[in-house]
Phi, psi and omega in degrees: 000320178297320178295322178295321177296322178296323180299323182257022175077020177099338182196122184300336180292341177293340179254029183305316182288327175297312179296322179296320179297312179297318181297319178297317180298313180296318181298311182289330175299322179285314184292329182266006179070031176091010182282328187303316184259030170277150182305317182298319181289320180296318179296316179296323180299315180291319179297320185281346184236003184298322182292328177289319178296322177294317176300323181297329179297315177288323183295325182295325178292321177298316182288323175301321180285357176094018182240185174213146180236109180267359188263356192298323179295315180292320178296316179300316180294319180295313180297316179300320179292316180297317180296318179297317179294321180299320179287325182281314189264332184254001179056037177281132178301153186300322182289327175287329177295324176297316177297322177300316180297318179293320178295319177296320176299320179295320179295317179295318178296324177295322176299310178297318182295323180294314179296322183284311189278319190255334175270329176094014177281134180304141183301328178303315181287316181301313184281335171296317175297318178297323178300316180288317183298309187279339170293315177295321180295322178297318180288327178291313182294317183272356181054032180057031177251164173267131183246115181289156178239153183292160183299323181298321180290328182297340183298326183288344180246339184227011182271168179225160175300134184289165178268124178225162175078191183291160179281103181256357186087356178232166171280114189295321180294324177295318177300316180296321179296317178296318179295323177296321178296319178297315179299321179295317180296316179297314179300317181297320180292317179296317180296322179297317180293320178296318179296320179298316179296318181297328180272356182075020181274165179292135180243131180293159180301152183300319183295333177293313178297319180296315180296320178299315179295321179298316181294312183292311182293326176298318177296318179297315182294322179293318176297320178300317179300316180297314181292328185276352184242023177290180179299157181306135181095352178245160178192212176291125186289149178299319175301325176294324177293317176300317179299315181298318179297318180293323177298317179296314183294309184285331173297320178292313182299317185287334186248344187241355185244163179297317181300315180299317179293328178290328176298314176298319182295316180295319179291327181285316179196097187298318183292319177296322179296317179295320178295336179270002176102004179282133178273091187295326179296319178295317179297314179297321178298315183293318182292325179289319178293318179300321181298318181288327174298315179294323177298319177298318178297315179299320178297319179293322178296318179295316180297320179297320179289324181279348181071000177197157175264131184233166184292340182262005180299145173083358183292121178080003182297321183299324180291320178295318180293317179296318179299318179300318182293315181289322176297328179282003172107005178288156181259141179298328183278355179092169177083356185224137177145159178219157177296314179299319179300319180294324178292318177299315178299320178295322178292324176301313179294322180294315179295320178298313177301311183298315181296318179294323177292320178297330179272005179060035175285137183294160181297330180294313179291324177302314181296316180294319181295317180296322178297319179294320178299315179299314182297315181294318181299315180290324179297319177297319180296316179296319180296315179302318181291325179293337178266005178081017179262162177285164178289176195296313190261338195306313185287345173299315178293327178300318182295324185268341185261345182207160176295162184274093174075188177094156180291146178079009182290130179298138183272131173242144180284109175224191186295343182260006184261126179276162178300320182299319180294317180299315183288320181297332178293324179291330180291000000 
């Protein structure tokens, strides 16, 4: 039983959202007669929700720092419109247009960050103002028209890994990507066990690690099979590749770097963090600027997939991103949350949306069901904390990022880490 608890991070309830995601997939697979897990539907699901998942990566850092950003939809729409106009009217090459979009996102984020960090206006108010300003700016710049984008630019939002090598009946690059992911997971588990032994920490039984690897690698290989066997011309989507790279980068930054730990510290207790030497204004400025850069990227991906920038782009995106983060286990008060958790929360919402659409459920019922899912997920998280338990996703990252207990164990910022522990580690 103890080994089983170690497999699930000490308490199966900590993986509530993982189980909910799997349960939703199985439920809709049954209700739709097997359509949910067809290659075409899985590819469409990722293509249609990648921009929200990307937004969730930036949003989780904002919420961990104790803020909220309501402007991401408007910023994404504004950046997408400016980039589309730049390519059409100014003959800017698509790759320079992407850099223009990221730079514009950085300027908007710096604007939000300055008001929030250095003037002291709450981020809720600053970004509410930004939502109105950049929604109006998007409509003013685009004159409420749709602006087409060139085919080369569309690749970042609607492209797929190309076909190379011999004809195997699968997309070879997708297969290689899946095998690389499996190799990375196996290497990480082996390295974790070796590090635990070297530090004299407790190491879980071998069969626990093997079973964990079988479950994770089995899921990766099955997903690889689905992506590699889609209709001709499709494979693993480029937006999914961008998302995977961002998850790796931001997962590392948030859990392994000084800046990432300071974000948790500021969100957990800003005054204690400042007394420990953390520059909270700088951290708040960076998370707000980073959010707008990511919003600009998400906007460009959406425009590329849609083949044009339109006046209704970005509507309601901020709500979907915020819902994904909270469903993934982040705390409203800040200091708690993970990148992986936000992706899991986003996938829960994506599968729910997709399944309801396949069942021809009306938009009215879809909205009500999604609202109830968000409310229940946060209520469970609040209840767990009131009982002295960790939040849903946090200890999952603990299991994979550090050895299980013992002296000398490296500290990672998760839901069980106090501000004092995070800062003292930096000292």
